[in-house]
ZADREN-922280 format. One record per residue (C-alpha): residue number from 1; residue in three letters; chain; x, y, z. Coordinates in pm, 1 decimal, decimal comma, always signed. Each point is the difference from the previous one (the first is absolute). Example, Ala and Ser with C-alpha at 12.3 -4.5 7.8 and 13.67 -1.06 7.14 Angstrom:
BEGIN
(1; "Ala"; "A"; (+1230,0; -450,0; +780,0))
(2; "Ser"; "A"; (+137,0; +344,0; -66,0))
//
This chain:
BEGIN
(1; "Met"; "A"; (-360,3; +656,6; +1594,6))
(2; "Pro"; "A"; (-247,0; -148,6; +241,6))
(3; "Arg"; "A"; (-387,2; +40,4; -137,9))
(4; "Ser"; "A"; (-88,0; +156,2; +318,1))
(5; "Lys"; "A"; (+177,8; +279,1; -57,1))
(6; "Arg"; "A"; (-132,2; +73,6; -337,3))
(7; "Gly"; "A"; (-350,3; -117,1; +125,2))
(8; "Lys"; "A"; (-16,1; +265,8; +279,6))
(9; "Arg"; "A"; (-186,3; +315,7; -47,8))
(10; "Gly"; "A"; (+86,0; +180,0; +346,9))
(11; "Ser"; "A"; (-209,5; +289,1; +50,9))
(12; "Gly"; "A"; (-137,4; -59,3; -370,0))
(13; "Lys"; "A"; (-282,9; -225,0; +180,5))
(14; "Pro"; "A"; (-341,9; +160,0; -33,0))
(15; "Gly"; "A"; (-51,4; -166,6; +378,7))
(16; "Ser"; "A"; (+294,0; +230,7; +138,2))
(17; "Leu"; "A"; (-204,8; +305,5; -134,3))
(18; "Arg"; "A"; (-289,2; -106,8; +212,2))
(19; "Gln"; "A"; (+230,8; -50,9; +303,0))
(20; "Glu"; "A"; (+124,2; +375,8; -51,2))
(21; "Val"; "A"; (-376,1; +123,6; -31,3))
(22; "Leu"; "A"; (-67,5; -191,6; +313,6))
(23; "Gln"; "A"; (+273,7; +143,6; +204,4))
(24; "Leu"; "A"; (-83,9; +354,9; -159,6))
(25; "Gln"; "A"; (-384,7; -63,3; +142,6))
(26; "Ser"; "A"; (+152,4; -136,7; +338,7))
(27; "Asn"; "A"; (+242,6; +328,8; +57,8))
(28; "Lys"; "A"; (-264,8; +261,1; -129,4))
(29; "Ala"; "A"; (-160,4; +13,5; +394,8))
(30; "His"; "A"; (+302,9; +68,3; +140,5))
(31; "Leu"; "A"; (+125,9; +248,2; -283,3))
(32; "Lys"; "A"; (-314,5; +172,4; +110,7))
(33; "Gly"; "A"; (+102,0; +48,5; +331,0))
(34; "Val"; "A"; (+331,6; +169,0; -50,2))
(35; "Lys"; "A"; (-94,1; +342,0; -141,1))
(36; "Asn"; "A"; (+258,0; +225,9; +138,0))
(37; "Gly"; "A"; (+251,8; +60,0; -277,9))
(38; "Val"; "A"; (-194,4; -182,9; -236,9))
(39; "Lys"; "A"; (-148,7; +152,9; -305,1))
(40; "Gly"; "A"; (-361,4; +65,5; -33,9))
(41; "Glu"; "A"; (-1,1; -174,8; -319,0))
(42; "Ser"; "A"; (+148,2; -363,3; +141,8))
(43; "Ala"; "A"; (-373,4; -182,9; +41,1))
(44; "Ala"; "A"; (-52,6; +153,3; -337,9))
(45; "Ser"; "A"; (+334,3; -184,8; -139,9))
(46; "Asp"; "A"; (-84,5; -324,5; +180,8))
(47; "Asp"; "A"; (-322,1; -19,1; -189,6))
(48; "Glu"; "A"; (+207,1; +83,6; -326,8))
(49; "Leu"; "A"; (+285,3; -261,8; +80,4))
(50; "Thr"; "A"; (-282,0; -282,8; +110,0))
(51; "Ser"; "A"; (-165,6; +106,5; -358,1))
(52; "Asp"; "A"; (+297,9; -44,7; -193,3))
(53; "Val"; "A"; (+139,6; -316,8; +119,8))
(54; "Leu"; "A"; (-364,7; -142,3; -19,4))
(55; "Ser"; "A"; (-43,7; +120,9; -345,4))
(56; "His"; "A"; (+353,2; -150,5; -77,9))
(57; "Tyr"; "A"; (-91,2; -345,2; +198,0))
(58; "Ser"; "A"; (-300,6; -14,8; -214,6))
(59; "Ser"; "A"; (+173,7; +41,7; -313,1))
(60; "Ala"; "A"; (+234,7; -251,3; +104,8))
(61; "Ser"; "A"; (-304,9; -236,7; +93,9))
(62; "Asp"; "A"; (-146,2; +62,9; -341,5))
(63; "Thr"; "A"; (+342,2; -124,7; -203,0))
(64; "Ala"; "A"; (+46,3; -287,5; +207,2))
(65; "Ser"; "A"; (-348,3; -107,2; -65,1))
(66; "Val"; "A"; (+30,0; +18,3; -387,6))
(67; "Leu"; "A"; (+336,0; -186,1; +17,6))
(68; "Glu"; "A"; (-160,8; -278,1; +195,1))
(69; "Glu"; "A"; (-296,1; -32,8; -242,6))
(70; "Gly"; "A"; (+280,3; +10,9; -280,1))
(71; "Thr"; "A"; (+205,4; -262,2; +121,1))
(72; "Gly"; "A"; (-272,3; -292,9; -65,1))
(73; "Gly"; "A"; (-47,8; +148,0; -349,0))
(74; "Glu"; "A"; (+366,6; -12,9; -37,5))
(75; "His"; "A"; (+10,6; -361,0; +119,8))
(76; "Val"; "A"; (-245,0; -102,0; -313,4))
(77; "Asp"; "A"; (+191,3; +172,0; -217,2))
(78; "Glu"; "A"; (+325,6; -176,1; +77,7))
(79; "Leu"; "A"; (-185,2; -317,8; +5,1))
(80; "Thr"; "A"; (-130,8; +91,7; -362,9))
(81; "Ala"; "A"; (+330,9; +129,0; -153,1))
(82; "Gln"; "A"; (+199,9; -341,3; +137,4))
(83; "Glu"; "A"; (-305,0; -195,8; -181,0))
(84; "Glu"; "A"; (+39,2; +180,8; -317,5))
(85; "Met"; "A"; (+403,4; -16,8; +31,3))
(86; "Glu"; "A"; (-54,8; -382,0; +34,9))
(87; "Asp"; "A"; (-232,1; -2,2; -287,7))
(88; "Lys"; "A"; (+273,9; +148,9; -240,4))
(89; "Leu"; "A"; (+240,2; -228,6; +156,5))
(90; "Lys"; "A"; (-175,1; -303,0; -67,1))
(91; "Gln"; "A"; (-22,6; +167,9; -400,2))
(92; "Cys"; "A"; (+357,7; +10,7; +5,4))
(93; "Ile"; "A"; (+85,2; -341,2; +115,0))
(94; "Asp"; "A"; (-257,4; -129,9; -307,2))
(95; "Asn"; "A"; (+172,5; +235,9; -249,0))
(96; "Leu"; "A"; (+312,5; -195,8; +58,1))
(97; "Met"; "A"; (-161,1; -305,4; -163,9))
(98; "Asp"; "A"; (-92,6; +211,2; -325,0))
(99; "Lys"; "A"; (+95,8; -103,7; -338,7))
(100; "Ser"; "A"; (+105,5; +366,2; -62,6))
(101; "Ala"; "A"; (+376,6; +56,5; +102,3))
(102; "Lys"; "A"; (-107,1; +362,8; +48,8))
(103; "Thr"; "A"; (-287,6; -81,5; +221,8))
(104; "Arg"; "A"; (+236,9; -216,2; +219,4))
(105; "Leu"; "A"; (+251,0; +290,4; +27,6))
(106; "Ala"; "A"; (-264,8; +252,9; +128,6))
(107; "Gly"; "A"; (-104,0; -272,1; +259,3))
(108; "Leu"; "A"; (+354,2; -20,7; +115,6))
(109; "Glu"; "A"; (+64,9; +362,2; -1,7))
(110; "Ser"; "A"; (-295,9; +10,7; +201,0))
(111; "Leu"; "A"; (+85,6; -238,9; +245,6))
(112; "Arg"; "A"; (+338,7; +122,0; +18,8))
(113; "Leu"; "A"; (-134,6; +337,2; +131,4))
(114; "Ala"; "A"; (-270,8; -128,3; +220,0))
(115; "Phe"; "A"; (+274,7; -256,7; +183,9))
(116; "Ser"; "A"; (+246,5; +282,2; +46,8))
(117; "Ser"; "A"; (-256,3; +277,9; +123,6))
(118; "Arg"; "A"; (-222,4; -247,3; +260,6))
(119; "Val"; "A"; (+46,0; -276,0; +232,5))
(120; "Leu"; "A"; (-234,6; -287,5; -134,3))
(121; "Tyr"; "A"; (+71,9; -273,7; +200,0))
(122; "Asp"; "A"; (-341,8; -166,9; +48,2))
(123; "Phe"; "A"; (-119,8; +97,7; -340,3))
(124; "Leu"; "A"; (+326,3; -189,4; -148,4))
(125; "Thr"; "A"; (+4,7; -281,9; +243,2))
(126; "Glu"; "A"; (-358,1; -106,8; -177,0))
(127; "Arg"; "A"; (+110,3; +13,6; -344,1))
(128; "Arg"; "A"; (+408,7; -72,5; +3,6))
(129; "Leu"; "A"; (-6,0; -299,4; -171,2))
(130; "Thr"; "A"; (-191,6; +153,2; -270,1))
(131; "Val"; "A"; (+213,6; +284,4; -39,8))
(132; "Ser"; "A"; (+299,7; -206,4; +5,9))
(133; "Asp"; "A"; (-107,9; -211,9; -272,4))
(134; "Cys"; "A"; (-81,5; +301,6; -196,7))
(135; "Leu"; "A"; (+364,1; +131,9; +39,3))
(136; "Glu"; "A"; (+134,1; -339,6; -72,3))
(137; "Arg"; "A"; (-161,8; -21,8; -335,5))
(138; "Ser"; "A"; (+112,8; +400,1; -74,6))
(139; "Leu"; "A"; (+353,7; -132,8; +69,5))
(140; "Lys"; "A"; (-0,3; -309,3; -179,6))
(141; "Lys"; "A"; (-216,2; +167,2; -317,1))
(142; "Gly"; "A"; (+10,8; +350,0; +17,3))
(143; "Gly"; "A"; (+267,3; +215,1; -185,6))
(144; "Gly"; "A"; (+261,7; +187,5; +143,7))
(145; "Glu"; "A"; (-176,5; +290,4; +123,1))
(146; "Glu"; "A"; (-288,2; -230,2; +165,8))
(147; "Gln"; "A"; (+246,3; -220,7; +141,1))
(148; "Ala"; "A"; (+173,5; +340,3; +179,6))
(149; "Ala"; "A"; (-320,3; +110,2; +121,7))
(150; "Ala"; "A"; (-104,7; -363,2; +125,0))
(151; "Ala"; "A"; (+345,2; -60,9; +187,8))
(152; "Thr"; "A"; (-64,3; +379,0; +144,0))
(153; "Val"; "A"; (-323,2; -112,9; +130,9))
(154; "Phe"; "A"; (+85,2; -304,8; +152,9))
(155; "Ala"; "A"; (+234,7; +179,2; +217,2))
(156; "Leu"; "A"; (-241,2; +234,5; +120,7))
(157; "Leu"; "A"; (-239,0; -327,4; +65,3))
(158; "Cys"; "A"; (+253,8; -175,6; +215,5))
(159; "Ile"; "A"; (+42,8; +370,6; +182,6))
(160; "Gln"; "A"; (-411,4; -22,2; +59,1))
(161; "Leu"; "A"; (+17,5; -362,0; +110,1))
(162; "Gly"; "A"; (+219,5; +117,5; +285,5))
(163; "Gly"; "A"; (+264,9; -288,9; -83,9))
(164; "Gly"; "A"; (-196,6; -293,4; +193,0))
(165; "Asp"; "A"; (-76,6; -314,4; -141,4))
(166; "Glu"; "A"; (-191,7; +106,9; -269,7))
(167; "Ala"; "A"; (+240,0; +223,3; -192,3))
(168; "Glu"; "A"; (+284,3; -286,6; +106,0))
(169; "Glu"; "A"; (-230,8; -225,4; -232,1))
(170; "Gly"; "A"; (-10,6; +221,8; -271,3))
(171; "Phe"; "A"; (+362,4; +93,3; -13,3))
(172; "Lys"; "A"; (+56,0; -366,8; -23,6))
(173; "Ile"; "A"; (-209,4; -28,4; -289,7))
(174; "Leu"; "A"; (+108,8; +317,1; -179,4))
(175; "Arg"; "A"; (+360,5; -17,7; +74,7))
(176; "Pro"; "A"; (+139,6; -238,7; -288,2))
(177; "Ile"; "A"; (-208,1; +206,5; -230,5))
(178; "Leu"; "A"; (+176,4; +320,4; +100,4))
(179; "Thr"; "A"; (+336,1; -164,8; -11,8))
(180; "Thr"; "A"; (-38,8; -121,2; -349,4))
(181; "Ile"; "A"; (-105,1; +327,9; -131,0))
(182; "Leu"; "A"; (+286,2; +149,2; +221,8))
(183; "Met"; "A"; (+242,6; -204,3; -181,6))
(184; "Asp"; "A"; (-126,3; +17,4; -362,0))
(185; "Asn"; "A"; (+240,5; +197,7; -193,5))
(186; "Thr"; "A"; (-290,3; +30,0; -261,1))
(187; "Ala"; "A"; (-274,9; +155,2; +233,3))
(188; "Ser"; "A"; (-99,2; +348,2; -23,0))
(189; "Met"; "A"; (+242,9; +219,6; +253,9))
(190; "Ala"; "A"; (-271,9; +140,5; +197,1))
(191; "Ala"; "A"; (-150,9; -312,5; +55,1))
(192; "Arg"; "A"; (+319,3; -141,9; +154,6))
(193; "Gln"; "A"; (+103,9; +312,7; +184,9))
(194; "Ser"; "A"; (-359,9; -22,9; +164,3))
(195; "Cys"; "A"; (+54,8; -365,4; +39,1))
(196; "Ala"; "A"; (+353,0; +66,2; +210,8))
(197; "Arg"; "A"; (-237,1; +260,1; +215,1))
(198; "Ala"; "A"; (-243,9; -258,2; +33,7))
(199; "Leu"; "A"; (+198,5; -259,2; +101,1))
(200; "Gly"; "A"; (+213,1; +168,9; +266,2))
(201; "Met"; "A"; (-318,3; +159,5; +173,1))
(202; "Cys"; "A"; (-227,0; -316,3; -33,3))
(203; "Cys"; "A"; (+265,3; -235,1; +158,7))
(204; "Tyr"; "A"; (+76,1; +279,7; +261,3))
(205; "Val"; "A"; (-352,1; -2,0; +154,2))
(206; "Ser"; "A"; (-90,3; -348,4; -126,6))
(207; "Ala"; "A"; (+306,5; -275,4; +26,4))
(208; "Ala"; "A"; (-55,3; -288,0; +208,0))
(209; "Asp"; "A"; (+212,0; -52,1; +300,2))
(210; "Asp"; "A"; (+198,0; -311,6; -110,9))
(211; "Gly"; "A"; (+195,9; +295,4; -205,9))
(212; "Glu"; "A"; (-34,4; -205,8; -323,0))
(213; "Asp"; "A"; (-162,7; +273,3; -221,5))
(214; "Leu"; "A"; (+218,8; +273,3; +152,9))
(215; "Ile"; "A"; (+328,8; -203,3; -119,2))
(216; "Lys"; "A"; (-187,6; -38,5; -330,1))
(217; "Ser"; "A"; (-70,4; +366,6; -73,7))
(218; "Leu"; "A"; (+332,5; +97,0; +147,6))
(219; "Ala"; "A"; (+174,5; -246,3; -294,2))
(220; "His"; "A"; (-255,6; +130,1; -240,3))
(221; "Leu"; "A"; (+81,3; +388,6; +45,5))
(222; "Glu"; "A"; (+370,3; -83,1; +1,6))
(223; "Gly"; "A"; (-26,3; -138,8; -325,7))
(224; "Ile"; "A"; (-109,3; +316,7; -166,5))
(225; "Phe"; "A"; (+219,8; +273,5; +175,8))
(226; "Met"; "A"; (+326,4; -212,2; +7,3))
(227; "Thr"; "A"; (-27,4; +26,9; -377,1))
(228; "Ser"; "A"; (+154,6; +395,0; +53,3))
(229; "Tyr"; "A"; (+287,2; -137,5; +222,4))
(230; "Pro"; "A"; (+365,8; +57,7; -154,1))
(231; "Ser"; "A"; (+152,9; -271,0; -187,0))
(232; "Arg"; "A"; (+285,0; -167,2; +94,3))
(233; "Glu"; "A"; (+222,3; +289,6; -194,2))
(234; "Gly"; "A"; (-192,3; +263,4; +238,1))
(235; "Thr"; "A"; (-166,8; +162,5; -236,1))
(236; "Leu"; "A"; (-345,4; +50,8; -15,0))
(237; "Pro"; "A"; (-281,8; -126,9; -264,6))
(238; "Thr"; "A"; (-181,7; +203,8; -243,1))
(239; "Pro"; "A"; (-371,1; -14,3; +109,1))
(240; "Lys"; "A"; (-265,2; -36,2; -257,3))
(241; "Pro"; "A"; (-265,3; +235,9; -31,7))
(242; "Gly"; "A"; (-217,3; -0,2; +301,9))
(243; "Cys"; "A"; (+224,9; -248,4; +214,3))
(244; "Ser"; "A"; (+112,0; +200,7; +266,6))
(245; "Gly"; "A"; (-357,4; +89,6; +100,7))
(246; "Leu"; "A"; (-47,3; -393,1; +20,1))
(247; "His"; "A"; (+325,8; +10,5; +207,8))
(248; "Ser"; "A"; (-90,6; +250,1; +229,4))
(249; "Ala"; "A"; (-348,3; -173,9; +58,3))
(250; "Ala"; "A"; (+151,4; -311,1; +73,1))
(251; "Leu"; "A"; (+239,4; +141,9; +234,0))
(252; "Gln"; "A"; (-201,2; +183,1; +218,2))
(253; "Ala"; "A"; (-252,6; -320,5; +9,7))
(254; "Trp"; "A"; (+334,7; -199,6; +99,3))
(255; "Ala"; "A"; (+93,0; +247,9; +267,6))
(256; "Leu"; "A"; (-364,5; -8,3; +133,7))
(257; "Leu"; "A"; (+14,2; -351,3; +42,6))
(258; "Val"; "A"; (+354,1; -1,0; +178,4))
(259; "Thr"; "A"; (-139,0; +163,3; +273,7))
(260; "Leu"; "A"; (-157,7; -306,1; +91,7))
(261; "Cys"; "A"; (+307,3; -220,1; -41,4))
(262; "Pro"; "A"; (+146,5; -162,9; +308,6))
(263; "Ala"; "A"; (+339,7; +79,5; +117,7))
(264; "Ser"; "A"; (+174,3; -290,1; -156,9))
(265; "Arg"; "A"; (-120,1; +65,1; -348,2))
(266; "Leu"; "A"; (+36,2; +357,6; +56,5))
(267; "Thr"; "A"; (+381,8; -79,2; +6,9))
(268; "Val"; "A"; (-3,6; -195,8; -289,3))
(269; "Leu"; "A"; (-161,7; +282,7; -210,0))
(270; "Leu"; "A"; (+210,2; +276,0; +90,4))
(271; "His"; "A"; (+301,2; -189,9; -65,3))
(272; "Leu"; "A"; (-152,3; -66,9; -370,8))
(273; "His"; "A"; (-138,9; +309,9; -82,1))
(274; "Leu"; "A"; (+160,9; +293,9; +173,8))
(275; "Ser"; "A"; (+312,3; +51,9; -193,4))
(276; "Lys"; "A"; (-179,4; -55,1; -328,5))
(277; "Leu"; "A"; (-294,6; +266,7; +111,6))
(278; "Gln"; "A"; (+318,3; +260,3; +16,8))
(279; "Ala"; "A"; (+133,1; -56,6; -343,2))
(280; "Cys"; "A"; (-383,6; +80,2; -107,4))
(281; "Leu"; "A"; (+23,3; +338,9; +126,4))
(282; "Gln"; "A"; (+172,0; +81,9; -352,4))
(283; "Ser"; "A"; (-337,8; -99,7; -154,9))
(284; "Ser"; "A"; (-84,1; +262,8; -284,9))
(285; "Asp"; "A"; (-378,8; -26,3; +103,6))
(286; "Val"; "A"; (-83,0; +278,8; +312,7))
(287; "Asn"; "A"; (-279,6; -213,9; +124,1))
(288; "Tyr"; "A"; (+199,7; -312,3; +22,9))
(289; "Arg"; "A"; (+283,4; +185,9; +172,0))
(290; "Ile"; "A"; (-248,2; +124,8; +270,8))
(291; "Ala"; "A"; (-141,5; -343,6; +59,3))
(292; "Val"; "A"; (+345,4; -155,2; +42,4))
(293; "Gly"; "A"; (+120,8; +272,1; +232,8))
(294; "Glu"; "A"; (-312,4; -50,7; +252,8))
(295; "Thr"; "A"; (+41,3; -404,7; -68,4))
(296; "Ile"; "A"; (+386,6; +68,8; +141,8))
(297; "Ala"; "A"; (-82,0; +214,3; +288,7))
(298; "Leu"; "A"; (-297,6; -257,1; +109,0))
(299; "Leu"; "A"; (+261,7; -300,3; -49,0))
(300; "Val"; "A"; (+204,9; +158,8; +222,5))
(301; "Glu"; "A"; (-250,0; +80,7; +286,3))
(302; "Leu"; "A"; (-85,6; -326,6; -13,7))
(303; "Gly"; "A"; (+346,9; -108,9; +9,1))
(304; "Arg"; "A"; (+72,3; +233,2; +315,6))
(305; "Asp"; "A"; (-319,8; -145,8; +145,5))
(306; "Ile"; "A"; (+159,0; -352,5; +48,8))
(307; "Asp"; "A"; (+373,5; +82,4; +37,8))
(308; "Glu"; "A"; (+64,1; +344,7; +162,6))
(309; "Glu"; "A"; (+360,0; -45,2; -114,0))
(310; "Phe"; "A"; (-147,6; -49,1; -364,3))
(311; "Glu"; "A"; (+217,9; +217,1; -285,6))
(312; "Val"; "A"; (-61,5; +55,1; -354,0))
(313; "Asp"; "A"; (+283,9; -115,1; -204,9))
(314; "Asp"; "A"; (+225,2; +222,5; -139,3))
(315; "Gly"; "A"; (-243,4; +273,3; +174,5))
(316; "Glu"; "A"; (+250,0; +283,8; -111,9))
(317; "Ala"; "A"; (-67,0; -80,3; -355,8))
(318; "Leu"; "A"; (-362,7; +4,0; +60,8))
(319; "Cys"; "A"; (-28,4; +348,5; +166,7))
(320; "Glu"; "A"; (+208,7; +103,5; -262,7))
(321; "Cys"; "A"; (-231,2; -89,3; -277,1))
(322; "Leu"; "A"; (-310,8; +114,6; +206,4))
(323; "Lys"; "A"; (+167,0; +366,0; +38,6))
(324; "Ser"; "A"; (+23,8; -5,7; -374,3))
(325; "Leu"; "A"; (-348,5; -40,5; -10,0))
(326; "Ala"; "A"; (-117,9; +221,3; +254,3))
(327; "Thr"; "A"; (+157,5; +269,9; -182,8))
(328; "Asp"; "A"; (-33,4; -58,1; -347,8))
(329; "Gly"; "A"; (-41,3; +266,2; -226,4))
(330; "Asn"; "A"; (+8,8; -143,7; -320,2))
(331; "Lys"; "A"; (-216,3; +208,8; -278,1))
(332; "His"; "A"; (-94,2; -283,0; -215,8))
(333; "Arg"; "A"; (-243,5; -107,4; +278,1))
(334; "Ala"; "A"; (-338,2; +152,2; +72,1))
(335; "Lys"; "A"; (-13,4; +252,2; +293,4))
(336; "Asn"; "A"; (-224,1; -186,7; +163,8))
(337; "Glu"; "A"; (+172,4; -315,2; -5,6))
(338; "Arg"; "A"; (+330,7; +165,6; +123,7))
(339; "Arg"; "A"; (-199,0; +139,2; +287,9))
(340; "Lys"; "A"; (-186,4; -307,6; +95,1))
(341; "Gln"; "A"; (+351,2; -208,1; -30,0))
(342; "Arg"; "A"; (+179,7; +220,6; +211,8))
(343; "Ser"; "A"; (-261,8; -4,9; +272,0))
(344; "Ile"; "A"; (-24,9; -356,6; +6,2))
(345; "Phe"; "A"; (+364,9; -66,5; -30,4))
(346; "Arg"; "A"; (+62,8; +270,6; +295,8))
(347; "Glu"; "A"; (-188,3; -211,0; +209,7))
(348; "Val"; "A"; (+150,2; -302,3; -49,8))
(349; "Leu"; "A"; (+371,1; +106,6; +25,1))
(350; "His"; "A"; (-139,2; +166,7; +325,3))
(351; "Tyr"; "A"; (-126,5; -313,2; +161,8))
(352; "Ile"; "A"; (+324,8; -221,6; -154,9))
(353; "Glu"; "A"; (+208,8; +234,8; +184,3))
(354; "Asn"; "A"; (-176,5; +88,3; +285,7))
(355; "Glu"; "A"; (-244,9; -240,5; +45,6))
(356; "Asp"; "A"; (-265,2; +267,1; +59,3))
(357; "Phe"; "A"; (-326,7; +5,7; -197,4))
(358; "Thr"; "A"; (-189,0; +308,1; -122,4))
(359; "Glu"; "A"; (-345,4; -88,7; +167,5))
(360; "Glu"; "A"; (-315,8; +89,1; -135,8))
(361; "Lys"; "A"; (-372,9; +22,1; +141,5))
(362; "Ile"; "A"; (-291,9; -123,4; -222,4))
(363; "Arg"; "A"; (-335,8; +174,4; +134,0))
(364; "Phe"; "A"; (-335,3; -165,2; -72,2))
(365; "Gly"; "A"; (-316,9; +101,3; +160,2))
(366; "Val"; "A"; (+95,0; +66,5; +393,1))
(367; "Glu"; "A"; (+284,8; -233,7; +19,3))
(368; "Gly"; "A"; (+330,2; -29,7; -193,3))
(369; "Ile"; "A"; (+321,4; -241,7; -18,8))
(370; "Tyr"; "A"; (+326,7; +53,1; -10,1))
(371; "Ile"; "A"; (+209,2; -108,1; -283,4))
(372; "Asp"; "A"; (+348,2; -48,0; +172,5))
(373; "Ser"; "A"; (+196,4; -260,6; -132,5))
(374; "Trp"; "A"; (+76,6; -89,7; -360,2))
(375; "Met"; "A"; (-199,6; -366,2; +53,3))
(376; "Arg"; "A"; (-319,9; +221,9; +106,9))
(377; "Arg"; "A"; (+46,2; +205,7; -309,4))
(378; "Arg"; "A"; (+41,0; -280,7; -234,3))
(379; "Ser"; "A"; (-336,7; -125,2; +152,3))
(380; "Tyr"; "A"; (-209,7; +340,7; -29,0))
(381; "Asp"; "A"; (+120,5; +79,7; -351,4))
(382; "Ala"; "A"; (-89,9; -394,1; -114,9))
(383; "Phe"; "A"; (-322,4; +69,3; +126,4))
(384; "Lys"; "A"; (-24,9; +320,2; -142,7))
(385; "Glu"; "A"; (+92,8; -127,3; -320,1))
(386; "Val"; "A"; (-308,6; -209,7; -5,2))
(387; "Leu"; "A"; (-263,3; +222,0; +171,4))
(388; "Glu"; "A"; (+122,2; +337,9; -113,1))
(389; "Ser"; "A"; (-239,7; +240,7; +131,3))
(390; "Gly"; "A"; (-182,1; -235,6; +227,5))
(391; "Val"; "A"; (+304,1; -90,0; +212,2))
(392; "Arg"; "A"; (-111,1; +269,1; +269,4))
(393; "His"; "A"; (-351,5; -152,0; +2,3))
(394; "His"; "A"; (+146,9; -373,1; +36,3))
(395; "Leu"; "A"; (+238,1; +110,0; +279,1))
(396; "Gln"; "A"; (-316,5; +160,7; +201,7))
(397; "Phe"; "A"; (-254,3; -313,3; -55,9))
(398; "Asn"; "A"; (+184,4; -304,9; -165,0))
(399; "Pro"; "A"; (+108,7; -227,2; +308,1))
(400; "Leu"; "A"; (+274,4; -153,8; -207,0))
(401; "Leu"; "A"; (+189,9; +315,2; -46,7))
(402; "Arg"; "A"; (-88,9; +97,7; +332,8))
(403; "Asp"; "A"; (+138,9; -317,5; +141,4))
(404; "Ile"; "A"; (+304,0; +20,4; -227,0))
(405; "Phe"; "A"; (+65,3; +381,3; +113,5))
(406; "Gly"; "A"; (-50,3; -82,2; +341,7))
(407; "Leu"; "A"; (-326,0; +245,9; +25,5))
(408; "Gly"; "A"; (-228,3; -272,6; +193,6))
(409; "Ala"; "A"; (-363,9; -40,4; -92,5))
(410; "Pro"; "A"; (-173,1; +308,8; -192,7))
(411; "Leu"; "A"; (-115,9; +273,4; +225,2))
(412; "Ile"; "A"; (-380,8; +11,8; +15,0))
(413; "Val"; "A"; (-126,9; +348,5; -102,0))
(414; "Asp"; "A"; (-269,9; +108,9; +215,6))
(415; "Ala"; "A"; (-257,3; +95,0; -238,5))
(416; "Thr"; "A"; (-197,2; +260,7; +230,7))
(417; "Ile"; "A"; (+327,5; +199,7; -13,1))
(418; "Lys"; "A"; (-70,0; +70,9; -365,3))
(419; "Ala"; "A"; (-358,0; +49,8; +46,1))
(420; "Asn"; "A"; (+27,8; +227,7; +279,7))
(421; "Lys"; "A"; (+233,5; +186,0; -165,6))
(422; "Ile"; "A"; (-116,5; +382,6; -54,6))
(423; "Ser"; "A"; (+99,9; +251,8; -240,5))
(424; "Arg"; "A"; (+309,9; +234,3; +42,6))
(425; "Phe"; "A"; (-240,8; +282,8; -2,7))
(426; "Glu"; "A"; (-244,0; -150,4; +265,9))
(427; "Lys"; "A"; (+274,6; -102,2; +215,1))
(428; "His"; "A"; (+148,6; +393,6; -27,0))
(429; "Leu"; "A"; (-366,4; +115,5; +108,8))
(430; "Phe"; "A"; (+18,5; -226,5; +301,1))
(431; "Asn"; "A"; (+323,6; +134,0; +124,4))
(432; "Ser"; "A"; (-67,3; +316,9; -27,3))
(433; "Ala"; "A"; (-321,2; -54,0; +214,2))
(434; "Ala"; "A"; (+202,0; -185,2; +232,6))
(435; "Phe"; "A"; (+286,8; +269,3; +29,6))
(436; "Lys"; "A"; (-274,8; +260,1; +49,7))
(437; "Ala"; "A"; (-143,4; -160,6; +290,9))
(438; "Arg"; "A"; (+337,9; -91,5; +154,4))
(439; "Thr"; "A"; (+82,1; +366,9; -31,0))
(440; "Lys"; "A"; (-321,5; +107,0; +138,1))
(441; "Gln"; "A"; (+37,5; -214,3; +305,6))
(442; "Arg"; "A"; (+327,5; +119,5; +40,3))
(443; "Asn"; "A"; (-58,5; +383,4; -24,5))
(444; "Arg"; "A"; (-259,8; -82,4; +284,1))
(445; "Val"; "A"; (+251,4; -193,0; +217,2))
(446; "Arg"; "A"; (+270,2; +277,5; -41,3))
(447; "Asp"; "A"; (-301,3; +278,2; +96,2))
(448; "Lys"; "A"; (-76,4; -190,4; +333,6))
(449; "Arg"; "A"; (+368,6; +9,7; +73,3))
(450; "Ala"; "A"; (+33,5; +372,4; -30,3))
(451; "Asp"; "A"; (-269,2; +85,0; +186,4))
(452; "Val"; "A"; (+133,3; -250,0; +283,9))
(453; "Met"; "A"; (+332,9; +209,5; -36,3))
//
């Protein structure tokens, strides 16, 4: 919505009241001359009307002057709050170098919350090397919980830096460490999942144009979720505890990176993975089944983009499996799980059969984006997984997300609009006075027309 429409006050400006007063005063002499049929108290009514409007104009002027005086104070308060926030962030960064694991974890959690809820490009550009060194130390020497937290904060750091040279440099340094933890079977499962998500997100926003980082990251993520593929005999392996969550994280990160691949690479990936993923729809883990279903829909969409005649091998069997999952009523599964599964697989089936995607609108501030494809949904869901509740704030103000989703430069919110915003009660009083003035004026015009007739 254009800012000019939101910024207009129309007749709500004090200036419009002054014009009304002047107009009434200019008509006063003429109204006195038209005495036939006009009630004797018309002159008194004019004085009352002028008094009413002037009274409300004075009130509006006072309100505006108070707001104008308060604007400077608010600006000072904002600067003070900004300085206090930066001091706290500096302390959190210092805490990452503390000997106590508990203190380091607390620092990582505070940075996670700050990075996800604010855009801090200027602050972090000056300190990116310090933060990267601290995260590298936590990933190399920290325990599983600290490694998981550090990987998440690194993903947020790349989003904050906007995918520029700074983020690319940091990704080249930390990518080998992320992949080492990801491929380590003895590492914490939470740390491996977090590293899978961080590898996908950081490569998505920071990978170099030569494609080397992309190819390596895809290969490492494939090495994780392909262990869930069926054997030569067609049977699915029994997953170890926690492995399904790791497979889901790796598959979703891989699917995000697939959207960056050129058509030649996509053709190879479709041939290699699509049929194997169909078998994984029979997995015992509901979240992994859902991740597989969404990835199949994404791959089919990408296949149709590069070839209008693209068809899924054994499409009838795939649709039958999707129908079964979309109507699954097994009582041994939790009610919420069944509901979520049915909803997702109805969408997947509808797209496979009709090439129709169920559109969704995400609103933030005065703007919104349409999620109108599986590729766009995977991108949005990936950012939402990392940013959590702060995703709308970053869509509104982070140039990286605005570029990815085609939103253009961040909108500049006019501070005067907020400063001059009057309360609902004041607006009601003003509208009542204006309505009263218009009614009296119209009644006089009607009276004069009646006299002429």
